C-alpha positions in Angstrom: 42.3 13.6 -26.6 44.1 12.7 -23.4 43.0 12.1 -19.9 45.4 14.8 -18.7 43.5 17.5 -20.6 40.2 16.4 -19.1 41.6 16.5 -15.6 43.2 19.8 -16.0 40.1 21.6 -16.9 39.1 24.3 -14.4 36.1 23.4 -12.4 33.0 25.6 -12.6 31.7 24.2 -9.3 31.1 26.8 -6.6 31.7 26.2 -2.9 29.3 27.7 -0.4 29.2 26.8 3.3 31.6 24.0 2.6 29.2 22.3 0.1 30.1 22.0 -3.6 27.1 22.8 -5.8 26.8 22.9 -9.6 23.7 24.9 -9.3 23.7 28.4 -10.6 21.6 29.5 -7.7 23.3 28.4 -4.5 21.0 26.5 -2.1 22.3 25.0 1.1 21.5 21.3 1.5 18.9 20.3 4.2 20.0 18.3 7.2 16.8 16.1 7.0 14.1 15.1 4.5 11.1 17.5 4.7 7.9 16.0 6.1 4.4 16.9 5.0 2.4 19.2 7.3 0.6 17.2 9.9 3.5 14.9 10.8 3.3 11.1 10.8 -0.5 11.1 11.1 -0.8 12.5 7.6 -2.4 9.8 5.4 -1.9 9.3 1.6 -4.8 8.0 -0.5 -4.8 4.6 -2.2 -6.8 1.5 -2.8 -8.0 -1.1 -0.3 -9.0 -4.5 -1.4 -11.2 -6.6 0.8 -12.0 -10.3 0.0 -15.0 -12.1 1.6 -14.5 -15.8 0.9 -16.8 -17.8 3.2 -18.3 -18.1 6.7 -17.8 -20.8 9.3 -20.0 -21.7 12.2 -22.7 -19.1 11.6 -25.9 -19.6 13.5 -28.9 -17.7 14.7 -29.1 -16.5 18.3 -30.2 -19.2 20.8 -34.0 -19.6 20.7 -34.5 -17.9 17.3 -36.0 -20.3 14.8 -35.1 -20.4 11.1 -37.9 -18.4 9.3 -40.5 -20.7 7.6 -39.8 -19.3 4.1 -36.0 -20.0 4.5 -36.7 -23.5 5.8 -38.9 -24.2 2.8 -36.2 -22.9 0.4 -33.6 -25.1 2.1 -35.8 -28.2 1.9 -36.4 -27.6 -1.8 -33.0 -26.4 -2.8 -31.0 -28.5 -5.3 -28.0 -30.3 -3.8 -24.7 -28.5 -4.0 -22.9 -29.4 -7.2 -19.3 -30.6 -6.9 -16.8 -29.3 -9.4 -15.7 -31.9 -12.0 -12.8 -29.8 -13.2 -10.5 -27.2 -11.6 -10.9 -25.1 -14.8 -14.6 -24.4 -14.3 -15.5 -20.7 -13.8 -17.6 -19.5 -11.0 -20.8 -17.8 -11.8 -22.5 -15.6 -9.3 -25.8 -17.4 -8.8 -27.9 -16.0 -6.0 -29.0 -18.3 -3.2 -31.4 -15.8 -1.6 -32.2 -18.2 1.3 -28.5 -18.3 2.5 -27.0 -15.6 4.6 -25.8 -12.4 2.8 -23.1 -10.0 3.9 -23.2 -6.3 4.2 -19.6 -4.9 3.8 -19.2 -1.3 5.0 -16.2 1.0 4.6 -16.1 4.8 4.8 -19.8 5.5 4.0 -19.9 2.8 1.3 -22.1 -0.3 1.7 -22.0 -3.4 -0.5 -24.6 -6.2 -0.3 -23.0 -9.6 -1.1 -25.3 -12.6 -1.9 -24.0 -16.1 -1.3 -22.9 -18.3 -4.2 -23.4 -21.6 -2.3 -22.8 -23.4 0.9 -25.3 -23.8 3.7 -26.7 -21.7 6.6 -23.7 -22.4 8.9 -21.0 -22.1 6.1 -22.1 -19.9 3.2 -19.7 -19.1 0.4 -19.5 -15.6 -1.0 -16.2 -15.4 -3.0 -16.4 -11.7 -3.4 -13.7 -9.0 -3.9 -14.4 -5.3 -3.2 -12.0 -2.4 -4.0 -12.4 0.9 -2.2 -10.7 4.2 -2.8 -9.2 5.3 0.5 -8.8 8.9 1.4 -8.8 8.6 5.2 -8.8 6.0 8.0 -12.2 4.4 8.5 -13.6 1.3 10.1 -14.6 -1.8 8.2 -17.7 -3.6 9.2 -18.7 -7.0 7.9 -22.2 -8.2 8.9 -24.0 -11.4 8.0 -27.8 -11.5 7.8 -30.4 -14.1 7.1 -33.5 -12.9 5.2 -36.9 -13.4 6.7 -38.8 -13.0 3.4 -38.4 -14.0 -0.2 -36.1 -11.5 -2.0 -37.9 -8.4 -3.3 -41.1 -8.8 -1.2 -40.0 -6.8 1.8 -37.2 -4.5 3.0 -34.1 -5.8 4.8 -35.2 -4.1 8.1 -36.6 -7.4 9.5 -33.6 -9.6 8.5 -31.8 -11.5 11.3 -28.2 -10.7 12.3 -26.1 -13.8 12.4 -22.6 -12.4 12.8 -20.7 -9.1 12.8 -17.1 -8.0 13.0 -15.7 -4.4 13.1 -12.1 -3.8 12.1 -9.9 -0.7 12.0 -7.2 -1.3 9.3 -3.7 0.0 9.6 -3.5 1.9 6.3 -0.2 3.7 6.9 2.9 2.6 5.1 3.2 -0.3 2.8 0.5 -2.2 1.0 -1.2 -4.6 3.4 -3.5 -7.6 2.8 -6.4 -8.1 5.2 
């Protein structure tokens, strides 16, 4: 077999509107890539990961005292244990007397109890994954309980901090 024979073979390509096509059904090429209906505001679904590590500088509003039940728990709480090895695993132990977080995204709410720390600097170390189907606000609120867990509803808890965010979800994967 020689290269001359390969090159001399008659081409079956068809030429239409100046465009060579090997397709049996001639389709002219498009000048631009088609866009989904709705234009650039169209949003694709995906996953959003939010990590809540710790708080800094949290405090109650001026003039609001720490509830008695919380102060008693703080006074009787065991001292924070220092890690003796960087290979120890974290266990989610509830410190009900420390501030908790309510994480809200697109009609979903997650209550996150503290794993340690103190009133001003609680540690949560929590990761939440949300299915995203549309743009929505993220709300992170920190509250201090006013009663022992399970004895009353959260309606009387004290707000310590709150932040509302609107994430930019278009395009590439983004870390918040």
